[in-house]
Residue frames relative to the residue before (quaternion, step in Angstrom):
aa qw qx qy qz dx dy dz
M 1.0000 0.0000 0.0000 0.0000 0.00 0.00 0.00
E 0.5633 0.6279 -0.3987 0.3597 3.58 1.07 -0.67
G 0.6567 0.5230 -0.3154 0.4425 3.59 1.03 -0.77
L 0.6848 0.4616 -0.2851 0.4864 3.55 1.20 -0.41
L 0.6483 0.5053 -0.3103 0.4776 3.58 1.30 0.06
S 0.1206 -0.7426 0.6499 0.1082 3.56 -1.24 0.54
F 0.4170 -0.7077 0.5187 0.2374 3.52 -1.28 0.36
W 0.1062 -0.7861 0.6082 0.0294 3.57 -0.99 0.86
Y 0.2412 -0.7766 0.5666 0.1330 3.54 -0.75 1.06
T 0.2666 -0.8146 0.5019 0.1159 3.57 -0.53 1.20
G 0.6254 -0.5031 0.3602 0.4754 3.57 1.22 -0.23
T 0.7726 0.2479 -0.1620 0.5616 3.58 1.22 -0.40
K 0.8048 -0.0545 0.0441 0.5893 3.57 1.09 -0.63
M 0.4989 -0.6287 0.5102 0.3091 3.54 -1.30 0.38
I 0.0451 -0.7921 0.6082 0.0263 3.59 -0.89 0.92
K 0.4239 -0.6858 0.5338 0.2549 3.55 -1.24 0.54
I 0.0375 -0.7900 0.6116 -0.0212 3.55 -0.92 0.99
P 0.4956 -0.6410 0.4863 0.3272 3.62 -0.91 0.84
R 0.6069 -0.6031 0.3814 0.3501 3.54 -1.05 0.86
Y 0.6604 0.5169 -0.3317 0.4322 3.60 0.90 -0.89
L 0.6554 0.5021 -0.3075 0.4730 3.57 1.09 -0.75
L 0.6130 0.5449 -0.3361 0.4631 3.56 1.08 -0.76
S 0.6415 0.5269 -0.3229 0.4546 3.56 0.96 -0.88
A 0.6525 0.5148 -0.3131 0.4596 3.55 0.98 -0.88
I 0.6383 0.5260 -0.3244 0.4590 3.58 1.02 -0.81
L 0.6713 0.5059 -0.2994 0.4514 3.57 0.90 -0.96
V 0.6379 0.5137 -0.3265 0.4718 3.57 1.01 -0.80
S 0.6515 0.5214 -0.3165 0.4512 3.57 0.97 -0.86
L 0.6510 0.5107 -0.3142 0.4654 3.57 0.99 -0.87
L 0.6364 0.5297 -0.3195 0.4608 3.55 1.02 -0.81
L 0.6627 0.5047 -0.3031 0.4628 3.56 0.97 -0.88
I 0.6226 0.5320 -0.3358 0.4654 3.55 1.06 -0.79
S 0.6445 0.5215 -0.3114 0.4645 3.55 0.99 -0.91
C 0.6636 0.4974 -0.3017 0.4703 3.55 0.93 -0.88
D 0.6282 0.5385 -0.3353 0.4505 3.56 1.04 -0.83
N 0.6441 0.5199 -0.3230 0.4589 3.58 1.01 -0.86
N 0.6558 0.4958 -0.3105 0.4772 3.56 0.95 -0.87
N 0.6528 0.5113 -0.3124 0.4635 3.56 0.98 -0.85
E 0.5927 0.5670 -0.3637 0.4415 3.54 1.10 -0.70
F 0.6677 0.4691 -0.2967 0.4962 3.58 0.93 -0.87
D 0.6712 0.5105 -0.3056 0.4422 3.57 0.88 -0.96
D 0.6566 0.5035 -0.3107 0.4678 3.56 1.00 -0.81
L 0.6581 0.5158 -0.3035 0.4570 3.55 1.08 -0.77
Y 0.8037 0.0302 0.0314 0.5935 3.56 0.93 -0.96
P 0.0488 -0.8539 0.5174 0.0269 3.61 0.57 1.10
V 0.6395 0.5226 -0.3391 0.4504 3.60 1.04 -0.68
A 0.5923 0.5693 -0.3611 0.4412 3.58 1.12 -0.64
A 0.6339 0.5098 -0.3247 0.4825 3.58 1.06 -0.74
D 0.6455 0.5199 -0.3174 0.4607 3.58 0.97 -0.84
Q 0.7135 0.4349 -0.2444 0.4920 3.58 1.08 -0.73
E 0.4280 -0.7393 0.4223 0.3034 3.56 1.36 0.18
L 0.2960 0.7189 -0.5548 0.2962 3.53 0.95 0.94
N 0.4832 -0.6301 0.5168 0.3200 3.55 -1.18 0.56
I 0.2694 -0.8268 0.4701 0.1513 3.55 0.01 1.32
E 0.6257 0.5425 -0.3522 0.4360 3.58 0.98 -0.75
E 0.6646 0.4846 -0.3035 0.4810 3.58 1.03 -0.78
I 0.6047 0.5405 -0.3527 0.4667 3.57 1.10 -0.64
V 0.6513 0.5003 -0.3069 0.4809 3.58 0.94 -0.89
K 0.6227 0.5342 -0.3290 0.4676 3.57 1.03 -0.81
A 0.6582 0.5102 -0.3050 0.4620 3.57 0.94 -0.90
F 0.6515 0.5111 -0.3176 0.4620 3.57 0.94 -0.87
N 0.6416 0.5168 -0.3254 0.4641 3.58 1.01 -0.75
L 0.6371 0.5130 -0.3227 0.4762 3.58 1.03 -0.79
L 0.6873 0.4891 -0.2859 0.4547 3.56 0.91 -0.91
S 0.5788 0.5918 -0.3798 0.4130 3.59 1.13 -0.53
E 0.6114 0.5564 -0.3428 0.4462 3.57 1.25 -0.36
V 0.5908 0.5010 -0.3746 0.5095 3.58 1.28 -0.18
N 0.2638 -0.8529 0.4235 0.1537 3.55 0.09 1.30
T 0.6455 0.5040 -0.3386 0.4633 3.60 1.22 -0.10
L 0.5044 0.6641 -0.4340 0.3409 3.61 1.19 -0.20
N 0.2554 -0.7913 0.5416 0.1236 3.55 -0.84 1.02
G 0.8042 -0.2203 0.1366 0.5349 3.58 1.08 -0.48
I 0.1388 -0.7571 0.6342 0.0731 3.50 -1.36 0.38
A 0.0096 0.7664 -0.6422 -0.0042 3.56 -1.16 0.66
L 0.0150 0.8054 -0.5906 0.0470 3.56 -1.05 0.74
G 0.2648 0.7678 -0.5631 0.1526 3.53 -1.23 0.41
K 0.4320 -0.6814 0.5381 0.2439 3.50 -1.40 0.23
H 0.8513 0.2331 -0.1383 0.4493 3.53 -1.40 0.30
G 0.7000 -0.5128 0.2663 0.4197 3.55 1.04 0.81
K 0.6693 0.4741 -0.2958 0.4897 3.58 1.24 0.20
I 0.4086 -0.7046 0.5222 0.2526 3.58 -0.76 1.02
A 0.2140 -0.8041 0.5480 0.0852 3.56 -0.72 1.12
A 0.7929 -0.0101 0.0319 0.6085 3.57 1.12 -0.64
A 0.0558 0.7844 -0.6150 0.0585 3.55 -1.05 0.79
K 0.0142 -0.7813 0.6239 0.0073 3.53 -1.14 0.59
Y 0.1650 -0.7931 0.5836 0.0566 3.54 -0.97 0.95
F 0.1805 -0.7907 0.5828 0.0506 3.52 -1.09 0.84
N 0.8209 0.3061 -0.1840 0.4457 3.54 -1.39 0.10
D 0.6397 -0.5765 0.3133 0.4003 3.55 1.00 0.92
T 0.4692 0.6358 -0.4772 0.3846 3.58 1.10 0.62
G 0.2376 -0.7780 0.5675 0.1270 3.56 -1.24 0.49
R 0.7341 -0.4544 0.2829 0.4178 3.53 -1.32 0.16
D 0.7263 0.4429 -0.2532 0.4607 3.62 1.06 -0.58
D 0.4769 0.6762 -0.4439 0.3440 3.59 1.24 -0.11
L 0.3522 -0.7207 0.5593 0.2093 3.56 -1.08 0.78
H 0.1450 -0.7910 0.5930 0.0416 3.55 -1.02 0.92
D 0.4108 -0.6617 0.5670 0.2683 3.55 -1.07 0.80
V 0.1501 -0.8626 0.4816 0.0367 3.57 -0.15 1.32
R 0.4551 -0.7445 0.4112 0.2635 3.55 1.24 0.59
S 0.8707 -0.1149 0.0477 0.4757 3.62 -0.80 -0.88
V 0.3919 0.6393 -0.5212 0.4075 3.58 1.19 0.24
T 0.5139 0.6474 -0.3849 0.4106 3.55 1.27 -0.54
K 0.6338 0.5559 -0.3350 0.4207 3.58 0.95 -0.87
S 0.6591 0.5123 -0.3141 0.4521 3.58 0.92 -0.89
V 0.6459 0.4857 -0.3119 0.4997 3.59 1.06 -0.73
M 0.6081 0.5548 -0.3429 0.4527 3.58 1.06 -0.76
G 0.6323 0.5300 -0.3265 0.4613 3.57 1.04 -0.75
L 0.6476 0.5099 -0.3149 0.4705 3.58 1.01 -0.80
L 0.6477 0.5139 -0.3178 0.4641 3.59 1.00 -0.80
T 0.6068 0.5485 -0.3477 0.4583 3.57 1.11 -0.66
G 0.6449 0.5141 -0.3130 0.4711 3.56 1.01 -0.79
I 0.6290 0.5183 -0.3275 0.4779 3.57 1.04 -0.76
A 0.6592 0.5186 -0.3102 0.4476 3.59 0.93 -0.92
I 0.6345 0.5050 -0.3281 0.4845 3.58 1.06 -0.69
N 0.6616 0.5099 -0.3012 0.4600 3.56 0.95 -0.89
E 0.6929 0.4684 -0.2660 0.4793 3.58 1.08 -0.75
G 0.5127 -0.6620 0.4073 0.3647 3.58 1.27 -0.22
D 0.4388 0.6909 -0.4634 0.3397 3.58 1.24 0.17
I 0.7262 0.1629 -0.1248 0.6562 3.55 1.28 -0.53
S 0.5203 -0.6870 0.4064 0.3035 3.59 -0.83 0.97
G 0.7553 -0.2872 0.2169 0.5478 3.58 1.00 -0.76
K 0.6831 -0.5227 0.3312 0.3879 3.55 -1.26 0.25
Y 0.6693 0.4771 -0.3046 0.4813 3.58 1.24 -0.27
Q 0.4152 0.6872 -0.4885 0.3417 3.58 1.23 0.17
T 0.3729 -0.7620 0.4972 0.1820 3.56 -0.96 0.93
L 0.6319 -0.5149 0.4163 0.4028 3.53 -1.32 0.29
R 0.5885 0.5713 -0.3753 0.4318 3.59 1.08 -0.60
E 0.6856 0.4641 -0.2747 0.4890 3.56 1.06 -0.75
L 0.7366 0.4500 -0.2251 0.4519 3.56 0.98 -0.86
M 0.8006 0.1663 -0.0564 0.5729 3.58 1.10 -0.73
P 0.0060 0.8604 -0.5094 -0.0134 3.62 0.79 0.91
G 0.6589 0.5215 -0.3190 0.4384 3.59 0.96 -0.78
R 0.6724 0.4778 -0.2834 0.4891 3.56 1.16 -0.59
I 0.7000 0.4905 -0.2702 0.4431 3.58 1.01 -0.81
A 0.6112 0.6191 -0.3510 0.3463 3.60 0.92 -0.90
P 0.7259 0.4392 -0.2845 0.4464 3.67 0.81 -0.83
L 0.5359 0.6592 -0.4099 0.3322 3.63 1.18 -0.34
T 0.4655 -0.6715 0.5011 0.2851 3.57 -1.06 0.75
N 0.7130 0.3812 -0.2440 0.5355 3.59 1.12 -0.61
S 0.2311 -0.8285 0.4978 0.1117 3.57 -0.06 1.29
S 0.5552 0.6280 -0.3967 0.3741 3.63 1.19 -0.40
V 0.5029 0.6352 -0.4268 0.4017 3.60 1.24 -0.33
G 0.6358 0.5596 -0.3221 0.4230 3.56 1.07 -0.73
D 0.6237 0.5613 -0.3350 0.4286 3.59 1.22 -0.40
I 0.4885 0.6623 -0.4352 0.3651 3.60 1.25 -0.24
T 0.2485 -0.7860 0.5539 0.1165 3.55 -0.89 0.99
I 0.6766 -0.4454 0.3903 0.4376 3.53 -1.34 0.18
E 0.6692 0.5012 -0.3157 0.4487 3.60 0.87 -0.87
N 0.6021 0.5503 -0.3629 0.4506 3.61 1.03 -0.70
I 0.6605 0.5006 -0.3027 0.4707 3.58 0.98 -0.84
L 0.6742 0.5202 -0.2936 0.4343 3.57 0.92 -0.93
T 0.7413 0.3850 -0.2108 0.5078 3.60 1.12 -0.62
M 0.4515 -0.7069 0.4280 0.3364 3.59 1.32 0.25
S 0.5504 0.5895 -0.4067 0.4290 3.55 1.00 0.83
S 0.1933 0.8182 -0.5180 0.1576 3.58 1.06 0.76
G 0.4174 -0.7086 0.4664 0.3259 3.57 1.11 -0.67
L 0.5282 0.6359 -0.4095 0.3859 3.59 1.26 -0.19
E 0.4957 -0.6565 0.4771 0.3092 3.57 -0.96 0.85
W 0.1791 0.7604 -0.6009 0.1690 3.55 -0.94 0.95
H 0.1195 -0.7946 0.5940 0.0392 3.57 -0.94 0.88
E 0.1719 0.7938 -0.5550 0.1797 3.56 -0.39 1.28
L 0.7642 0.3277 -0.2009 0.5180 3.61 0.49 -1.11
D 0.6336 0.5150 -0.3363 0.4694 3.59 1.23 -0.30
G 0.6230 -0.5665 0.3282 0.4281 3.57 1.31 0.19
G 0.4865 0.6754 -0.4281 0.3521 3.57 1.26 0.03
N 0.4533 -0.7165 0.4799 0.2254 3.56 -1.27 0.36
S 0.1760 0.7990 -0.5548 0.1512 3.59 1.00 0.71
Y 0.6257 0.5648 -0.3510 0.4078 3.59 0.94 -0.84
G 0.7054 0.4773 -0.2811 0.4422 3.57 0.73 -1.01
I 0.6546 0.5014 -0.3133 0.4712 3.58 0.95 -0.87
W 0.6608 0.5130 -0.2934 0.4628 3.55 0.96 -0.94
Y 0.6688 0.5357 -0.3125 0.4100 3.58 0.80 -1.03
W 0.7792 0.3422 -0.1733 0.4957 3.58 0.90 -0.90
S 0.4094 0.7054 -0.4824 0.3196 3.59 1.21 0.28
D 0.6346 -0.5544 0.3830 0.3784 3.58 -1.25 0.46
D 0.7910 0.0725 -0.0092 0.6075 3.59 1.12 -0.70
P 0.2393 -0.8267 0.4902 0.1380 3.62 0.14 1.28
I 0.6187 0.5355 -0.3603 0.4479 3.63 1.02 -0.68
H 0.6726 0.4794 -0.2969 0.4792 3.58 0.86 -0.94
W 0.6371 0.5621 -0.3428 0.4008 3.56 0.93 -0.90
V 0.7131 0.4428 -0.2789 0.4666 3.58 0.79 -0.95
L 0.6611 0.5051 -0.3149 0.4567 3.61 1.00 -0.72
N 0.6817 0.5028 -0.2760 0.4542 3.57 1.17 -0.57
Q 0.4735 0.6617 -0.4545 0.3624 3.62 1.23 0.13
D 0.6110 -0.5597 0.4162 0.3743 3.54 -1.22 0.51
V 0.3526 -0.6722 0.6002 0.2524 3.55 -1.21 0.58
I 0.1587 -0.8495 0.5009 0.0470 3.57 -0.28 1.29
H 0.7790 0.0145 -0.0851 0.6211 3.58 1.29 -0.06
E 0.6756 -0.4975 0.3497 0.4168 3.54 -1.23 0.38
P 0.5171 -0.6218 0.4760 0.3457 3.61 -0.93 0.80
G 0.7375 0.3543 -0.2962 0.4927 3.53 -0.90 1.02
D 0.6741 0.4291 -0.2872 0.5282 3.59 1.26 -0.29
G 0.8288 0.2671 -0.1694 0.4615 3.56 -1.21 0.52
F 0.2835 -0.7141 0.6123 0.1866 3.51 -1.44 -0.10
N 0.1511 0.7678 -0.6095 0.1271 3.56 -0.73 1.08
Y 0.3658 -0.7603 0.5023 0.1891 3.54 -0.38 1.32
N 0.0570 0.8299 -0.5357 0.1449 3.55 -0.49 1.27
T 0.2738 -0.7905 0.5292 0.1415 3.58 -0.22 1.27
G 0.6330 0.5678 -0.3353 0.4056 3.57 0.95 -0.84
S 0.6469 0.5204 -0.3293 0.4498 3.57 0.99 -0.77
I 0.6347 0.5210 -0.3378 0.4599 3.61 1.06 -0.67
H 0.5876 0.5694 -0.3688 0.4410 3.57 1.13 -0.56
L 0.5551 0.5974 -0.3941 0.4239 3.59 1.15 -0.50
L 0.6212 0.5478 -0.3438 0.4426 3.59 1.05 -0.72
S 0.6286 0.5236 -0.3305 0.4706 3.57 1.04 -0.76
S 0.6488 0.5183 -0.3082 0.4641 3.57 0.98 -0.88
I 0.6607 0.5136 -0.3034 0.4556 3.58 0.95 -0.90
I 0.6606 0.4996 -0.3142 0.4640 3.61 0.87 -0.90
T 0.6567 0.5095 -0.3152 0.4581 3.58 0.95 -0.84
S 0.6955 0.4729 -0.2866 0.4588 3.58 0.88 -0.90
K 0.7114 0.4658 -0.2632 0.4557 3.59 1.02 -0.75
T 0.7669 0.3659 -0.1938 0.4904 3.60 1.09 -0.60
G 0.3939 -0.7161 0.4850 0.3111 3.57 1.15 -0.50
Q 0.6298 0.4855 -0.3347 0.5056 3.57 1.30 0.22
T 0.5025 -0.5697 0.5217 0.3883 3.54 -1.19 0.38
T 0.6320 -0.5325 0.3911 0.4049 3.56 -1.20 0.39
L 0.5997 0.5489 -0.3519 0.4640 3.57 1.10 -0.65
E 0.6665 0.4951 -0.3075 0.4648 3.58 0.86 -0.92
Y 0.6451 0.5196 -0.3116 0.4657 3.56 1.01 -0.84
A 0.6608 0.5017 -0.2968 0.4728 3.57 0.99 -0.87
Q 0.6497 0.5127 -0.3216 0.4599 3.57 0.96 -0.80
E 0.6620 0.5143 -0.3132 0.4463 3.58 0.92 -0.86
H 0.8067 0.3523 -0.1517 0.4496 3.56 0.79 -1.02
I 0.7947 0.2566 -0.1416 0.5316 3.62 1.11 -0.50
F 0.8029 0.3814 -0.2056 0.4094 3.56 0.41 -1.21
D 0.6393 0.5024 -0.3405 0.4722 3.62 0.97 -0.69
P 0.6546 0.4883 -0.3343 0.4705 3.66 0.87 -0.75
M 0.6598 0.4816 -0.3059 0.4890 3.59 1.15 -0.57
G 0.3907 -0.7381 0.4660 0.2922 3.58 1.22 -0.38
V 0.5472 0.6153 -0.3894 0.4126 3.57 1.08 0.72
D 0.4914 -0.6357 0.5120 0.3036 3.53 -1.32 0.42
S 0.0311 0.7862 -0.6167 0.0235 3.54 -1.20 0.56
D 0.0535 -0.7509 0.6558 0.0561 3.51 -1.35 0.33
W 0.1256 -0.7958 0.5907 0.0447 3.58 -1.23 0.30
T 0.4209 -0.7206 0.4957 0.2406 3.56 -0.73 1.08
S 0.3179 -0.7338 0.5713 0.1849 3.55 -1.05 0.86
M 0.5002 -0.6580 0.4841 0.2871 3.53 -1.23 0.57
P 0.3735 -0.6464 0.5908 0.3060 3.55 -1.08 0.58
P 0.6539 -0.1663 -0.7302 -0.1076 1.65 -2.16 1.19
D 0.4502 0.7405 -0.4265 0.2589 3.61 1.25 -0.09
N 0.1349 -0.8304 0.5177 0.1557 3.55 0.98 -0.98
Y 0.6921 0.3823 -0.3136 0.5258 3.59 1.19 0.35
L 0.6726 0.4822 -0.2902 0.4804 3.57 1.21 -0.50
N 0.3250 -0.7691 0.5184 0.1848 3.59 -0.45 1.20
N 0.5320 -0.6381 0.4641 0.3072 3.55 -1.06 0.84
G 0.3236 -0.7988 0.4755 0.1762 3.57 -0.30 1.22
G 0.7226 0.4626 -0.2512 0.4481 3.58 1.14 -0.53
A 0.7940 0.0121 0.0190 0.6076 3.60 1.21 -0.37
G 0.6459 0.5835 -0.3624 0.3332 3.55 -1.27 0.26
L 0.4443 0.6468 -0.4861 0.3847 3.60 1.21 0.07
K 0.1302 -0.7940 0.5916 0.0511 3.58 -0.97 0.90
V 0.1599 0.7671 -0.5994 0.1631 3.55 -0.63 1.21
S 0.5509 -0.5998 0.4624 0.3507 3.56 -1.29 0.23
I 0.6604 -0.4965 0.3850 0.4112 3.55 -1.31 0.22
P 0.6513 0.4856 -0.3445 0.4705 3.67 0.88 -0.70
T 0.6157 0.5304 -0.3590 0.4590 3.61 1.09 -0.57
L 0.5972 0.5407 -0.3574 0.4726 3.59 1.03 -0.69
F 0.6455 0.5194 -0.3105 0.4660 3.56 1.00 -0.87
K 0.6503 0.5153 -0.3188 0.4583 3.58 0.98 -0.79
I 0.6228 0.5281 -0.3416 0.4653 3.59 1.02 -0.75
G 0.6564 0.5072 -0.3075 0.4662 3.58 0.94 -0.87
T 0.6433 0.5202 -0.3126 0.4668 3.56 0.99 -0.85
M 0.6368 0.5265 -0.3165 0.4659 3.57 1.00 -0.85
M 0.6614 0.5004 -0.3143 0.4619 3.59 0.95 -0.81
L 0.6377 0.5143 -0.3313 0.4681 3.60 1.01 -0.71
D 0.7230 0.3928 -0.2238 0.5224 3.56 1.19 -0.57
A 0.5600 -0.6636 0.3627 0.3383 3.58 1.14 0.78
G 0.7666 -0.4068 0.1903 0.4588 3.55 0.90 0.97
V 0.5686 0.5966 -0.3780 0.4218 3.58 1.27 0.10
W 0.0309 -0.7645 0.6432 0.0314 3.55 -1.07 0.82
E 0.8411 -0.1423 0.0371 0.5206 3.54 -0.64 1.24
G 0.7812 -0.3825 0.1601 0.4666 3.52 0.82 1.10
E 0.6700 0.4689 -0.2969 0.4931 3.60 1.25 -0.17
Q 0.3705 -0.7324 0.5323 0.2073 3.57 -0.83 1.02
L 0.1264 -0.8291 0.5429 0.0439 3.57 -0.03 1.29
I 0.7539 0.2262 -0.1266 0.6038 3.57 1.03 -0.82
P 0.5218 -0.6214 0.4597 0.3609 3.65 -0.81 0.84
V 0.5504 -0.6728 0.3762 0.3207 3.56 -0.73 1.07
N 0.6631 0.5011 -0.3176 0.4565 3.60 0.89 -0.85
W 0.6570 0.5067 -0.3131 0.4622 3.57 1.02 -0.78
A 0.6243 0.5332 -0.3391 0.4592 3.59 0.97 -0.81
Q 0.6817 0.4849 -0.2834 0.4690 3.58 0.97 -0.86
Q 0.6580 0.5038 -0.3107 0.4656 3.59 0.97 -0.82
S 0.6102 0.5915 -0.3473 0.3964 3.58 1.06 -0.76
I 0.7776 0.2874 -0.1554 0.5372 3.57 1.04 -0.72
T 0.5163 0.5863 -0.4310 0.4516 3.57 1.23 0.60
F 0.6181 -0.5821 0.3901 0.3563 3.57 -1.04 0.82
Q 0.0020 0.8048 -0.5911 0.0535 3.55 -0.71 1.18
N 0.8069 0.0214 0.0265 0.5897 3.59 1.12 -0.61
V 0.4157 -0.6738 0.5520 0.2618 3.56 -1.26 0.47
T 0.4069 -0.7562 0.4616 0.2225 3.59 -0.79 0.98
H 0.2298 -0.7894 0.5297 0.2083 3.60 1.21 -0.50
S 0.4248 0.7148 -0.4443 0.3335 3.55 1.09 0.74
S 0.4375 -0.6837 0.5177 0.2702 3.56 -1.14 0.66
N 0.4602 0.6805 -0.4511 0.3488 3.57 1.28 -0.10
P 0.4036 -0.7543 0.4592 0.2392 3.62 -0.66 1.03
Y 0.6735 0.5401 -0.2950 0.4094 3.59 1.18 -0.38
W 0.7794 0.1451 -0.1568 0.5889 3.57 1.23 0.05
S 0.0281 -0.7897 0.6118 0.0354 3.55 -1.18 0.52
K 0.7599 0.3077 -0.1597 0.5499 3.57 1.26 -0.33
Y 0.2068 -0.7660 0.6012 0.0950 3.51 -1.31 0.42
G 0.2634 -0.7446 0.5913 0.1627 3.54 -1.09 0.80
Y 0.6894 -0.3287 0.3095 0.5665 3.56 -0.70 -1.12
L 0.8125 -0.2473 0.0749 0.5225 3.55 0.10 1.43
W 0.6088 0.4380 -0.3911 0.5335 3.58 1.17 0.70
W 0.3914 -0.7088 0.5442 0.2196 3.56 -1.03 0.90
I 0.1580 -0.7834 0.5971 0.0694 3.58 -1.13 0.66
G 0.0981 0.8107 -0.5701 0.0902 3.58 -0.86 0.94
E 0.2479 -0.7491 0.5944 0.1549 3.54 -1.35 -0.09
A 0.1605 0.7552 -0.6259 0.1103 3.56 -1.09 0.83
H 0.8284 0.1562 -0.1358 0.5204 3.57 -1.15 0.63
D 0.6264 -0.5739 0.3125 0.4250 3.57 1.08 0.86
M 0.6190 0.4949 -0.3598 0.4924 3.57 1.14 0.62
E 0.3217 -0.7181 0.5818 0.2057 3.54 -1.05 0.79
Y 0.0038 -0.7829 0.6221 -0.0103 3.55 -1.14 0.66
Y 0.1519 -0.7433 0.6330 0.1543 3.55 -1.31 0.15
F 0.0204 -0.8320 0.5539 -0.0246 3.54 -1.09 0.59
A 0.3508 -0.6426 0.6345 0.2480 3.46 -1.43 0.39
S 0.0876 -0.8200 0.5653 -0.0166 3.54 -0.94 0.91
G 0.0469 -0.8139 0.5791 0.0008 3.55 -1.01 0.86
Y 0.7150 -0.4797 0.3416 0.3767 3.51 -1.28 0.66
G 0.8498 0.2185 -0.1607 0.4519 3.54 -0.94 0.92
G 0.7119 -0.4874 0.2618 0.4326 3.61 1.24 -0.03
Q 0.4035 0.6667 -0.5143 0.3580 3.57 0.99 0.85
F 0.0812 0.8281 -0.5468 0.0931 3.60 -0.73 1.01
I 0.0225 -0.6826 0.7248 0.0908 3.47 -1.41 0.52
L 0.0170 -0.8160 0.5756 -0.0499 3.57 -0.33 1.27
C 0.0779 -0.8167 0.5713 -0.0225 3.57 -0.63 1.18
V 0.0977 -0.7863 0.6096 0.0240 3.57 -0.90 0.99
P 0.3084 -0.8049 0.4712 0.1868 3.62 -0.05 1.23
E 0.6293 0.5669 -0.3402 0.4085 3.59 0.94 -0.85
L 0.7569 0.3519 -0.1792 0.5207 3.57 1.10 -0.75
D 0.3097 -0.7399 0.5154 0.3016 3.59 1.29 -0.27
F 0.4287 0.7215 -0.3893 0.3796 3.50 1.14 0.90
V 0.0602 -0.7760 0.6277 0.0151 3.55 -1.09 0.84
V 0.0209 0.7527 -0.6578 -0.0159 3.55 -1.12 0.73
V 0.0596 -0.8110 0.5817 -0.0184 3.56 -0.89 0.99
T 0.0634 -0.7804 0.6203 0.0459 3.54 -1.23 0.55
A 0.0807 -0.7415 0.6589 0.0977 3.52 -1.34 0.35
A 0.0511 -0.8116 0.5816 -0.0233 3.55 -0.97 0.88
D 0.5125 -0.6130 0.5020 0.3311 3.53 -1.24 0.50
W 0.0903 -0.8128 0.5753 0.0138 3.58 -0.87 0.95
S 0.4919 0.7037 -0.4160 0.2996 3.56 1.22 -0.44
G 0.8276 0.2215 -0.1825 0.4824 3.54 -0.90 0.97
L 0.5709 0.5945 -0.3874 0.4130 3.57 1.24 -0.14
G 0.4138 -0.6770 0.5479 0.2652 3.54 -1.08 0.73
W 0.7328 -0.4369 0.2961 0.4295 3.55 -1.32 0.25
D 0.6841 0.4987 -0.2991 0.4403 3.60 0.85 -0.94
A 0.6817 0.4831 -0.2935 0.4645 3.59 0.87 -0.93
A 0.6619 0.4956 -0.3077 0.4708 3.59 0.94 -0.87
G 0.6485 0.5186 -0.3135 0.4606 3.56 1.03 -0.79
Q 0.6446 0.5138 -0.3275 0.4618 3.58 0.99 -0.78
N 0.6497 0.5044 -0.3175 0.4718 3.58 0.96 -0.80
W 0.5983 0.5613 -0.3427 0.4577 3.56 1.06 -0.80
Y 0.6955 0.4665 -0.2699 0.4752 3.58 0.85 -1.01
D 0.6441 0.5339 -0.3318 0.4359 3.59 0.91 -0.85
I 0.6805 0.4759 -0.2926 0.4741 3.58 1.04 -0.72
I 0.7144 0.4610 -0.2929 0.4374 3.59 0.71 -0.98
I 0.5785 0.5728 -0.3857 0.4342 3.60 1.09 -0.56
V 0.6630 0.4823 -0.3071 0.4832 3.59 0.95 -0.82
L 0.6363 0.5361 -0.3385 0.4395 3.60 0.94 -0.82
I 0.7434 0.4167 -0.2273 0.4713 3.56 0.82 -1.01
E 0.7892 0.3855 -0.1868 0.4401 3.58 0.76 -1.02
T 0.7647 0.3153 -0.1992 0.5255 3.62 1.13 -0.41
I 0.7396 0.4219 -0.2497 0.4611 3.59 0.72 -1.01
L 0.6356 0.5393 -0.3473 0.4296 3.60 0.92 -0.80
P 0.6760 0.4558 -0.3145 0.4862 3.65 0.84 -0.79
A 0.6353 0.5378 -0.3382 0.4391 3.59 1.06 -0.65
A 0.6844 0.4753 -0.2827 0.4751 3.57 1.19 -0.47
S 0.6718 0.5243 -0.2979 0.4303 3.58 1.19 -0.38
């Protein structure tokens, strides 16, 4: 009988098990293992095809589920979503106000406007572009600010936002937001320093509208969103109700965010069509300014796109208040995007959610994709 028995160590003692029973146990364990793998594969089969670490992706999704304002996440390589998860009764087609991700899209629209001849070039000044607005100002140096100064957050105009100040709220509800931002003090020479300024980006929306006769939403739909075949919306600024907020308020779905990231990885091309001029797409995610930020996830700035490095990989991303992201990793041809609810959140709560989300993206999802 000894030849028909095998030994199994349970962790506390050795027991004898008949060989036929041992075989059945081993087969069962193997099937369970396969079932677990199939469970992951069935849940995210494209992730397996893209050689993503599915267990780490699931771990990341579980961590993100603890951020109760997160509405959804999607990720994948080579222009194909490999895994996505939606929260808070939201779905893939729902539109989300992605806050300052709007700025990154605004930068792309500026490049299109230059390519189309609606704006002469990135060195054109506000004095040339907005003469009626600049002439009455007591500080004539405001007119020297260029399109490029605005795109690199180096306009020199005083503004308090990332430092916890309330310039945004005062500006947003002012009687004339364009005048309000232009009437701020110039605290350093345009082109020097870095000062995150939503109001200055709104000037780009005003310029595009005045030069094209289209709202910024209409311009974006014609040149980006309609060719992509996606829905979009864009909040207008009070009191005009026709001028879209250039710094925030774009509304798109999570898959659309993924498409924007994919287009950027492909140098402005979407399904064979050059939507963003190739040179502009490349300049947008090329180092143009230093952020002087203590945030470990970024240190450089392009044209309204953040640039950072982690795990020996460079990446660039669009970022919005409360946890809106388009994160692109060229080395991996990988995109991960999120959208989150921000309405009603104070600065501290929105900032904490922002950090809770990006930490998972960088520290868990990025390694899972490499």
